[in-house]
C-alpha positions in Angstrom: 9.4 31.2 88.4 7.4 28.9 86.2 6.6 30.3 82.7 3.1 31.4 81.9 3.1 29.0 79.0 5.2 25.9 78.5 7.3 25.5 75.3 5.7 23.3 72.7 7.2 21.4 69.8 6.3 22.4 66.3 3.4 20.2 65.0 4.4 17.5 62.7 0.9 16.6 61.6 -2.0 18.5 60.3 -3.9 20.4 63.0 -7.1 18.8 64.2 -10.2 20.9 64.4 -11.0 19.9 68.0 -7.7 18.7 69.4 -8.2 18.0 73.1 -4.4 18.2 73.8 -1.8 20.7 72.6 1.4 19.8 70.6 4.0 17.9 72.7 6.3 19.7 75.0 9.8 20.5 73.8 12.3 17.9 75.0 14.4 19.3 77.9 11.5 21.2 79.4 11.6 21.1 83.2 8.4 21.0 85.2 8.1 22.1 88.8 11.9 22.7 88.7 12.2 18.9 89.2 11.1 16.8 86.3 12.8 17.1 82.9 11.1 15.8 79.8 13.4 13.2 78.2 11.3 11.5 75.6 7.9 11.9 74.0 6.2 8.5 74.1 2.8 8.9 72.4 -0.2 11.1 71.9 -3.9 10.3 71.4 -7.2 12.2 71.6 -7.0 12.5 75.4 -3.4 12.9 76.4 0.3 13.3 75.7 2.6 10.9 77.4 6.2 11.6 78.2 9.2 10.0 79.9 10.7 12.4 82.5 13.8 12.2 84.7 14.0 13.6 88.2 16.5 16.1 89.3 19.8 14.5 90.4 22.4 15.6 92.9 26.1 15.2 91.9 27.8 12.6 94.1 31.0 14.7 94.1 29.9 18.3 94.7 26.2 17.9 95.7 24.9 20.4 93.1 21.5 19.4 91.7 21.3 18.9 88.0 18.4 18.5 85.5 17.5 15.0 84.4 18.7 15.3 80.8 22.4 16.0 81.8 25.0 13.3 81.8 27.7 15.3 83.7 27.4 17.8 86.5 27.1 21.3 85.1 29.2 22.6 88.0 32.2 20.2 88.4 31.9 18.0 85.3 31.6 14.7 87.3 29.6 11.9 85.6 26.1 11.9 87.1 24.2 8.9 88.4 21.6 7.2 86.3 18.4 9.2 86.6 15.2 7.9 88.1 12.7 7.7 85.1 9.0 8.2 85.4 6.1 8.3 82.9 4.1 11.5 82.9 0.6 11.9 81.4 -0.5 15.3 80.2 -4.2 16.1 79.9 -6.3 19.3 79.6 -7.5 20.3 83.1 -11.2 19.4 83.5 -13.6 22.2 83.5 -14.8 21.3 87.0 -11.1 21.5 88.2 -11.0 17.9 89.4 -7.5 16.8 90.1 -6.0 13.3 90.6 -4.2 12.6 93.9 -0.8 12.2 92.1 -1.2 15.2 89.8 -0.2 18.9 89.4 -1.5 21.7 87.2 0.5 24.0 84.9 -0.6 26.3 82.2 -4.1 24.9 82.0 -2.8 21.3 81.8 -3.0 18.5 84.4 0.0 16.2 84.8 -0.3 12.8 86.4 2.3 10.1 87.0 1.5 6.7 85.6 1.0 3.8 88.0 3.9 1.5 88.9 2.7 -1.1 86.4 2.4 1.6 83.6 5.8 3.1 84.3 7.5 0.0 82.7 5.3 -3.0 82.0 8.3 -5.1 81.2 10.1 -4.5 84.5 9.9 -7.0 87.3 7.0 -6.6 89.8 7.8 -5.6 93.3 9.6 -8.4 95.0 7.8 -10.0 97.9 9.1 -9.4 101.4 10.9 -12.4 102.9 12.2 -13.8 106.1 14.6 -16.5 107.0 15.8 -18.9 109.7 18.5 -21.5 110.0 19.6 -24.3 112.3 22.7 -26.4 112.4 23.1 -29.5 114.5 26.1 -31.9 115.0 23.9 -35.0 114.4 23.4 -37.7 117.0 26.4 -39.9 116.0 29.0 -37.2 115.8 27.7 -35.5 118.9 28.1 -38.7 120.9 31.7 -39.0 119.6 32.5 -35.4 120.5 33.4 -34.5 116.9 33.2 -30.8 116.0 30.4 -29.6 113.8 32.2 -28.8 110.5 29.2 -27.1 108.9 29.0 -23.3 108.8 25.9 -21.2 108.0 25.8 -17.5 107.1 22.8 -15.4 106.4 22.7 -11.7 105.6 19.7 -9.5 104.6 20.1 -5.9 103.9 18.5 -3.0 102.1 20.5 -0.1 100.6 19.7 2.9 98.6 21.6 5.1 96.2 20.8 7.4 93.3 17.1 7.0 94.0 17.3 3.2 93.7 16.4 1.0 96.7 17.7 -2.5 96.5 17.2 -5.5 98.7 20.0 -8.0 99.0 20.1 -11.4 100.6 23.2 -13.6 100.9 22.5 -17.1 102.2 25.1 -19.8 102.5 25.8 -23.3 103.9 29.3 -24.8 103.8 30.1 -28.4 104.9 33.7 -29.1 105.8 34.8 -32.0 103.7 34.7 -35.2 105.8 38.2 -36.6 106.6 40.0 -33.4 105.5 42.0 -31.6 108.1 40.5 -28.3 109.4 37.1 -28.9 107.8 35.5 -26.6 110.3 38.1 -23.9 109.5 37.5 -24.3 105.8 33.7 -23.9 106.0 33.9 -20.9 108.3 36.6 -19.2 106.1 34.8 -19.9 102.9 31.5 -18.3 104.1 33.1 -15.2 105.5 35.3 -14.7 102.4 32.4 -15.1 100.0 30.2 -12.7 102.0 32.9 -10.1 102.1 33.5 -10.3 98.4 29.8 -10.1 97.5 29.3 -7.1 99.8 32.3 -5.3 98.3 31.0 -6.0 94.8 27.3 -5.3 95.3 27.1 -2.7 98.1 30.3 -0.9 98.9 30.8 0.9 95.6 27.2 2.1 95.4 27.8 2.2 91.6 25.3 2.4 88.8 26.7 -0.6 87.0 24.1 -2.7 85.2 23.9 -5.8 87.4 22.1 -8.1 85.0 22.1 -11.9 85.2 25.4 -12.3 83.4 27.2 -9.8 85.6 25.8 -11.3 88.8 26.9 -14.7 87.8 30.4 -13.4 87.2 30.4 -11.8 90.6 29.3 -15.0 92.3 32.0 -17.0 90.6 34.7 -14.4 91.4 33.7 -14.5 95.1 33.8 -18.3 95.3 37.1 -18.3 93.4 38.6 -15.9 96.0 37.5 -18.2 98.8 39.1 -21.2 97.0 42.4 -19.3 96.7 42.4 -18.3 100.4 41.8 -21.9 101.4 44.7 -23.2 99.3 47.0 -20.5 100.8 45.9 -21.4 104.3 46.6 -25.1 103.6 50.1 -24.3 102.4 50.9 -22.1 105.4 49.6 -24.7 107.9 50.5 -27.9 106.1 46.9 -29.1 106.1 44.3 -29.8 103.4 41.2 -27.7 104.3 38.2 -28.4 102.1 34.5 -27.5 102.0 31.4 -27.7 100.0 29.4 -24.5 99.4 25.8 -23.8 98.4 25.0 -20.1 98.1 21.8 -18.2 97.3 21.8 -14.6 96.3 18.5 -12.7 96.4 18.9 -9.5 94.4 16.1 -7.3 93.1 13.4 -10.0 93.8 15.3 -12.6 91.8 17.3 -15.7 92.9 20.7 -16.9 91.9 22.2 -20.1 93.3 25.8 -21.4 93.1 27.2 -24.6 94.5 30.4 -26.6 94.7 30.1 -30.1 96.1 27.0 -31.8 97.4 25.3 -29.3 99.6 22.0 -28.5 98.0 19.4 -25.8 97.2 15.7 -26.5 96.7 12.8 -24.3 95.8 9.4 -25.1 97.0 6.9 -23.2 94.8 3.2 -23.9 94.1 3.4 -27.0 96.2 6.2 -28.5 94.2 9.7 -29.1 95.4 12.5 -28.6 92.8 16.2 -29.3 93.4 18.0 -26.4 91.9 21.6 -27.6 92.3 23.4 -30.7 90.9 25.6 -32.7 93.3 29.3 -32.9 92.4 29.7 -36.4 93.8 30.6 -39.9 92.7 27.1 -41.3 93.2 25.5 -38.3 91.3 27.8 -39.1 88.4 26.7 -42.8 88.5 23.0 -41.7 88.6 23.5 -39.4 85.6 24.9 -42.4 83.6 21.9 -44.4 84.7 24.0 -47.0 86.5 22.2 -46.6 89.9 18.9 -45.2 91.2 18.4 -42.5 93.7 17.5 -45.1 96.4 20.7 -47.0 95.6 22.7 -43.8 95.9 21.5 -43.3 99.5 23.0 -46.6 100.5 26.1 -46.6 98.2 29.4 -47.2 100.1 31.0 -44.2 98.3 28.0 -41.9 98.7 30.2 -39.4 100.6 32.8 -39.1 97.9 32.6 -35.7 96.4 34.3 -34.7 93.1 34.6 -31.0 93.6 35.3 -28.9 96.7 36.7 -25.5 97.7 40.4 -25.7 98.7 41.4 -28.3 96.1 44.7 -27.1 94.5 43.9 -29.2 91.4 41.1 -26.8 90.6 37.3 -26.6 90.9 34.3 -25.7 88.9 31.3 -23.7 90.2 27.8 -24.2 88.9 25.5 -21.2 88.9 21.7 -21.5 88.4 20.1 -20.4 86.3 22.9 -20.8 83.8 21.3 -18.2 81.6 18.5 -15.6 81.9 18.1 -13.0 84.6 17.6 -15.1 87.7 14.6 -17.0 89.1 11.7 -14.7 89.8 10.4 -15.4 93.3 6.7 -15.2 94.1 4.8 -14.8 97.4 4.5 -18.2 99.1 7.8 -19.6 97.7 10.2 -21.2 100.1 14.0 -21.6 99.5 15.8 -24.4 101.3 19.6 -24.7 101.6 21.0 -27.8 103.3 24.0 -29.9 103.8 24.1 -33.6 102.9 23.4 -34.4 106.6 19.7 -33.6 105.8 19.0 -34.9 102.3 20.9 -38.2 102.7 18.4 -39.1 105.5 15.3 -37.2 104.6 14.0 -37.8 101.1 12.5 -35.1 98.9 8.9 -36.3 99.5 9.3 -35.8 103.3 11.0 -32.4 102.8 8.1 -31.3 100.6 5.6 -32.3 103.2 7.3 -30.3 105.8 7.6 -27.2 103.6 4.0 -27.5 102.7 2.9 -27.1 106.3 2.0 -23.7 107.6 5.2 -23.5 109.7 7.3 -20.4 110.0 10.9 -20.7 108.8 12.2 -21.5 112.2 9.7 -24.2 112.9 10.3 -25.8 109.5 14.1 -25.8 110.2 13.5 -27.6 113.5 11.2 -30.2 111.9 13.7 -31.0 109.2 16.6 -31.4 111.7 14.5 -33.5 113.9 13.6 -35.8 111.0 17.2 -36.2 110.1 18.2 -37.1 113.6 15.3 -39.5 113.9 16.6 -41.3 110.8 20.0 -41.8 112.3 21.7 -38.4 112.5 25.0 -39.7 111.1 26.4 -36.4 109.9 26.3 -32.7 110.7 22.8 -31.3 109.7 22.4 -27.7 108.6 19.3 -26.2 107.1 18.4 -22.6 106.1 15.0 -21.6 104.9 14.0 -18.3 103.3 10.3 -17.8 102.8 8.6 -15.2 100.7 5.7 -13.1 102.1 2.5 -15.1 102.0 4.2 -18.5 102.6 2.3 -19.0 105.9 
């Protein structure tokens, strides 16, 4: 049963002659047997504002607990992080008018703040997104009957636990290192291993661990490191030297994290501007960084396919994660993310890529256009593209 009058804190300021709202509720007060007052935020002439926590079920025994408890009152298990809301308390209007998201108790009307008011510093709702990919052996290698050494992996999932719904996207392209034995095995093994590691770290535990930018970067590096170790072990067992590049995009909570090893690339097309997010780990990229050659000269350089880092190299590797700091790249409606192997960008320049991404194609159409352009320019290598477009891109 709800009490006839709710407990109030002792006033800590002189009483006002015509105070429109009563003194704040006592912390720990539970409303509607569901919402526990955790924090008094502010008061003015019109309303009291509180932070409240929803009732939580224990993950071990299932008993429901009030929002201000840290451990289950029945079995002592640590409780999941509560879902916090902002609740505004006002005197009920004389005419009895009620807001759609409100309830009335003891002559007071309670309304939940809007999503924007709940936490103005929290990220806005992430736009919905879709993706498509296409991989092609390339005209030259297809005519020779060579295998396609590129691998593409794309996963999109939504999971919920402890009142938190999270969207997760794992997108990858791996390019088996040219000339290395079992390049196609290396690219396939790397994408599968990395995906398994990321799912295990981000989904399987259903934990309440704070997955901020720094922690997510650590998870990405650990997953890629595990793939590197497995490739080395495979090479030892089979007396081969499997190697592959990798470019990986993680979409988590409406933010983007990108990692790469080698010269497969990630681009972001946002506000009609194309930005290369990754840096190539290649001989010609190092020359360009020193200012010894131009981008046009790099495309025709005789050692343009020489990469300096790859997975499966027993001498070690370094992975780059973007952004190197901060909590990911915030994605907006209309943005398009492109992952590709060097079979695309060596033959189709950034200006042409931007023109295609600017067109009102869906993701599948844009992929087909890019692959067609690369084949028309010679198609000398395997060509793989993956495009994720945010809602509103078309």
